[in-house]
N, C-alpha and C positions, 0 to 999 in steps of 0.2 A: 301779523298774520294770524288767522284763526287756526292754530296748530292742530287742535283736536279735529276740526272739520277736514283739514288737509290730510291728517293721519288716516282718518276713516276712509276717505275717498281713495287715497293711494294704496291703502291696505286691500281694498276691494279690487283695485287694478292689479296689484301684485299677485293676489291669490288666483287670478284668472290666467296668469302667465304659466308657461311650462316651468318645471322645477329647476331645469338647467338651461342657462343661457350663456352665450359666449361672453367673455370678459369685456371685450371692446364694444363700446356702444354702437359704432357704425355697423358692425356685423350683426348685432342684435336688433338693429333698427327695424327691419321688415316685420319681425315677430312682434316687437313692442307696438309698432304702429297698427298692426292688425287687431290686437287686443284693445288698444286705445280707442279705436274707432267704434268699439262695441259699447263704450260708455255713453251716457247721455251728454248733450251739449253742456249742461250745467256742470256735470262731473269733469268733463274735459277742461272746462274753463277753470275749475277749482284747482286742478293739478297744474296747469300752466301758470296760473297766478301764484300758486304756492311755490313752485320751483323758482319763479322770478324773485321771490322774496326770501329765499333761503339765505341765512347768514350763519356765522360760526356758532352762535348761541343756540338757535333752534335746530341747527343741523344735528346736534347731539341727540335731541329729542326724537328725531326722525331716522336715526342711524339704522335701526333694525329694518324698517321698511325699505330704506334706500339700499341697504346691502342686499336685499332680496332680489333687486334688479341690477346688481353689480355696480351700483352707483356708490362708491365707497369714499369719495372725497368731493370737495366743492367743485373742482374742475369738471369731473364727470357729471355732476348734477347739472352744471351749465350745458354740457354737451347733450344730455338727455332733453333738457328743456328746448334747446334749439332744434333738435331732431323732431320733437313732437310738434313744435310750432310750424316747421316746414310741412309735416304731414297734414296738420290741421288746415294749412293754407291750400294744399293740393286738393283737399276734399271740397273746397269752395270754388275751384276753378271751373269756369263754364266750358261747354263743349263748342268749339269754334270750327269754322270751315277755313281751310287753307287753300288758296288758289295759286297755282304755279303756271305762269305762261311760258310755253316753250318756243313760240314763234316759228318762223320758217327758216329759210337759209340765212346763215351768218356770213355776210360778206367779208368780215374781218378774219374769218377762219379759212378763206379760200387758199388752196383748192380742196382741203379736207371736207369742207361743208358740201361739196358736190355729192358726196357719198352718204353722209349722215348728218343729223342735226347736232348743233353744238351741245345740247343737253345730254347727248349720249356719249360724248367724248370721255375717254377713260382717264381717271385720276386715281392713282393708287389702287389699281386692279378693278375698279368698278365705275360705272357711269356717274357723271355729276348729278344726275337726277336721283340716283340711289343715295348719294351723300345728303342731298337736301331732304328727301323723305325720311331717311333714318334720323335726321337731326330734329324732326318735329315731334314734340311730346305726344305720345299716342293717346293719353288721357285728355289732353287739351285739344288736340286736333284728330278726332276719330275719323274725320272725313277729309280727304285731299282731292281737289279737283285739278286735273291737268289739262290745260288748254293746248290742243294740238293743231297742226296745220298740215302742210303738204307731206310731212314725214309721219303722219298719224299712225299708219299701219306699223311702222318700225317701233315707234314709241309704245304703242299699245301692247305689242308682242313682248317688248322688253320689261314692261311693268306688270305683267300678269301675276308675278310673285307677290304683289302687294294687294291683290284683290282679297276681300271686298272693300277694304278700307279706302282704296284709291279708285277713282273713276276718270277716264279720259273723255273729253268732249272736244270734238273738232269744231272750231270756230275760226274761220279764215279772216280775221279782222284784228285791228290793233287792240291793245289792252283795254283802253276805255270802252270801246264798243263791246268787247268781250264781257266786261263787267256788267254792262247794261243787259246783255243777253242772259246773264245769270242772276239778274236782280231779284227774281222771285225766290231764289235759293239763299241769297245773302241777306237774311232777315235779322242777323245779330252781328256783333263785332266779327270781322273777318280779316284774314291775313293775305297779303299779296307778296309773294316771294319769287323774284325773278330766277330763271333757271341757270344763270351763269354766276351765281353768288355762292361762295363756300364760306362757312364760318367755323369757329372752334367752340364746341361745348356750350351752346347758348342755354341759359337757364330760363326756360319759358315761364316758369312760375314767377320768377323775379321780374321778368319783362312785363308780364301781365299785371303784376302787383303795381309796378311803376306806372303802367298805362292807366290803371284804375285810379291811382292817386292823382295823376294829371287830369283825368276826366273830372274828378270831383273838385279839384282846385281851380281849373281853368275852363271847364265845360268844352273840352276839345272834341272834334269829330274824327280825329285820326292822329297818328303819331309815326314819325320816321325813325327807324333804327339807324343811328349814325356812329361813326368812329373816326378818331383822329389818326388811326393806323392805316397805312397804305392809301393815302388820299389821292385817288385818281379823279380826273375831271368828269365823273359820271353823274354829277349833280352834287352840289354842295349846300349844306344847311348851316344857317347861323342861328345860334341860340340867343334869346332875348337877354341882354346884359343885366336887367333888373328883375327878371322873372325866370329863374332857373327852370329848365325843362320845357319852356314855351318857345315855339318857333318864332324867329324874327323875320327871316326871309329864306327863300330857296332859289338857287341859281342852277340852271341846267347847263352843264358843261362850260363853266366860265374859264377864263384864262388864268386868273389868280387863284392859287390853291392855298394861300397862307391864311392862318388864323381862323379857319372854320372847320366844321366836321364834314367828312365825306358821307354822302347819302348812299347807304348800302343797297338800296332798292329792295329793302325788306320793310314793309309798312303794315300797320294795323289801322283799319277804318271802321267807322260806324255806317250803318245802312244809309243814314241821312246824307253822307258824302256823295252818294250816287245821284242825288238831286242836282249836283253841280257838274256832272259828267255829261258830255255830249258825244254822240256817236261819231262825229267828225274829228274829235280830238285824236291826236297821234301820241300824246304822252299824258299820263295822269299827273305827273309832277309839273311839267312845264305849262300845261293848259288847264286841266281839271282842278288841281289844287289852287293854282293862281286865281281861277275864277271863283272858287269858294271863298278865298280870302278877300278878294276885291268886291264881289257882289253880295255875298252873304255875310261878310265880316266874320267868318268862322275862324276858329283857332285850331292849331295843330301843335302836337308835342314833339319833343326830341328825347329819344331814349338811347343812351350811349352803351356801346359794347366794346370788346377788345378787338382781337385780330379777325380779319376777313380777307377774302380774295375775290377779285373780279376777273374772271377768265374771259377777258375781252378780245384777245387775239391769240394767234399761234404762239407768239413769244411768251405771253402770260401762262398759257397752258404748259409750255415747255419748262418754264421756270418753276411752276408749281409741281410738275411731275418729277423734276430733278430731286426734290426733297425725299423721294422714296427710292431713288436709285441706290445701289450699293456704293459705299464711299469711294472705292477705287474708280468707279465709272463716273460718278458725279464730279470728281476732281479733274477729269480729262478735259 
């Protein structure tokens, strides 16, 4: 490594920082990232590449500069490099639109669905829609479109706390037709996130990075977020055995749940996908995606995540809600 060049760049970076920083890198992260973003792209690259190449020998040459940012050993140098890499990646994230269909009445939730839509059912003191919106990275998804139907007034009233980031649009049609109605707004990669899916701490930076990697490698026009956890028959996706990350096939509510990933009904699509969607389609997975694969010979990716929950009926809602009950009540 060019130690002198790295030393000069890092020294400039260090001098711009406050004189006192917390010892732990995660606590200092926001402050470091803020000042790091003020450097030029070349200077940022010099620091990242320099930290990547730190070894025991040149570490001693850089000790003074490293101590100034509380990086006093090789392990903390690695932590700082990883933090800066994550922040640098976040700066490159595009601004995408998230579309959340809420649908109409949920027959599987009868009789509760007579009074309110499934999306407003309470899980851990707040509606499921709140959980979904709160889980979406604000920088990556600055705009969220909520498709409403017969319960539109109730949903709009409930979601006013999220304005102006969120916008409700009443479209009394199935999801494929709804996407066609929004075609003029969906001019870049967009997310479709069904309203009865709950997840745990999704890292959208990592998901989009994986999506971009699959686009570059396979020229995909969309990707399904899938998981081996909680494999309900809501749609199952099989990964290509010789091309990791590429979709082999998708089955809508099959009988056999073994050996495949569950489709979480969270998907990223390119605008070109809408060319294969028909207004008469009832399902983007069973019909629109199948048409794109068959007629256009298009490719789709698979992005794996951990835990998720499909609140598909009253029992599933009850089981999920029990996790938040006091222990003495949950055990009854």
